[in-house]
C-alpha positions in Angstrom: 120.7 74.4 -183.6 123.7 74.3 -186.1 126.4 71.8 -185.6 129.9 73.1 -185.0 133.2 71.5 -186.0 136.2 71.3 -183.4 137.5 74.5 -184.8 134.2 76.2 -184.0 132.9 76.5 -187.6 129.5 75.8 -188.5 129.4 72.3 -190.0 127.6 71.6 -193.3 124.5 69.5 -192.8 125.3 65.8 -193.8 122.4 65.7 -196.4 123.7 68.7 -198.3 125.4 67.3 -201.5 129.1 68.6 -201.8 130.6 69.9 -205.1 132.2 66.6 -205.7 128.8 64.7 -205.1 127.3 67.0 -207.6 130.2 66.4 -210.1 129.7 62.7 -209.8 126.0 62.8 -210.3 126.5 64.9 -213.4 129.1 62.6 -214.7 126.8 59.5 -214.2 123.9 61.4 -215.9 126.1 62.3 -218.9 127.3 58.8 -219.1 123.6 57.5 -218.9 122.7 59.7 -221.9 125.8 58.7 -223.8 125.0 55.1 -223.4 121.4 55.7 -224.6 122.8 57.6 -227.7 125.3 54.8 -228.5 122.4 52.2 -228.2 120.1 54.4 -230.3 123.0 54.3 -233.0 122.9 50.5 -232.9 125.8 49.9 -230.8 126.2 47.4 -227.9 127.6 48.6 -224.7 130.0 46.0 -223.3 131.1 47.7 -220.2 131.1 51.0 -218.4 133.7 52.7 -216.1 136.4 50.3 -216.6 139.2 51.0 -214.1 142.6 50.1 -213.6 145.7 51.5 -211.9 146.6 53.6 -214.9 143.0 55.3 -215.5 139.6 54.6 -216.5 137.8 54.0 -219.7 134.0 55.5 -219.4 132.4 53.1 -222.0 133.3 50.1 -224.1 131.0 49.4 -226.9 130.7 47.2 -230.0 129.8 48.7 -233.4 129.4 45.7 -235.7 132.8 44.1 -235.6 134.6 47.2 -234.3 135.3 47.7 -230.6 134.8 51.3 -229.6 136.3 53.1 -226.5 134.4 56.0 -225.6 135.4 59.1 -223.6 132.3 61.1 -222.3 132.6 64.8 -221.0 129.5 66.6 -219.4 129.0 70.1 -218.6 126.2 71.9 -217.0 126.5 74.8 -219.5 128.7 76.1 -222.3 130.2 78.9 -220.0 133.5 77.1 -219.9 133.5 76.0 -223.6 132.5 72.8 -225.3 133.0 69.6 -223.2 134.8 68.1 -226.3 137.5 70.7 -225.8 138.3 69.1 -222.5 139.3 65.9 -224.2 143.0 66.7 -224.7 145.6 64.9 -226.7 147.1 63.7 -223.4 143.7 62.2 -222.4 143.5 60.4 -225.8 146.8 58.9 -225.5 145.9 57.6 -222.1 142.7 56.2 -223.6 144.6 54.5 -226.4 147.0 53.0 -223.7 144.1 51.7 -221.6 142.4 50.2 -224.7 145.5 48.4 -225.4 145.5 46.9 -221.9 141.9 46.0 -222.1 142.3 44.3 -225.4 145.2 42.2 -224.1 143.0 40.8 -221.3 140.3 39.5 -223.7 140.0 36.1 -225.0 138.7 37.1 -228.2 140.6 38.9 -230.8 139.3 42.4 -231.9 141.2 43.4 -235.1 139.2 46.7 -235.5 139.0 49.4 -232.9 138.5 53.1 -232.6 138.2 55.8 -229.9 135.1 58.0 -230.0 134.2 61.1 -227.9 130.8 62.3 -226.7 130.3 65.7 -225.3 127.2 66.5 -223.4 125.9 70.1 -222.3 123.0 69.6 -220.0 121.6 73.3 -220.2 118.9 74.4 -221.3 118.2 70.6 -222.2 120.8 68.0 -222.8 122.5 68.2 -226.1 124.7 65.1 -227.0 127.4 65.4 -229.6 129.1 62.1 -230.9 132.4 62.4 -232.6 133.5 59.0 -234.2 137.1 58.0 -234.7 138.9 60.7 -232.9 142.4 60.7 -234.0 145.2 60.4 -231.4 148.5 62.2 -232.1 151.5 60.0 -231.8 
């Protein structure tokens, strides 16, 4: 027998993933693929999902002496365009601001930094595109 809500509607079974659950899982899978790609390129991942009140940095890595702040966008298909197109100048400026906050909290001084972007399309099989040194408009 189906459960009903107070308004008489049929309730969703609790074991059925919601759209939000599926989006979170897609994002986690994409970030896992991005980490694997960065490590395959010789980078050392320092942290993931660094959050503060102002926002989140998906991945922080070290590429030699350079600290790299990485934004990851994952899409199931190309139907809505490239995931890299979703990384807007506004988002890049926010990452630049967040990177400055992160750097100020570090005991070590890092003179070289950059922002990279990774776009992942999952279908028909995962395709990972890594763009280094994405330029942020002032």
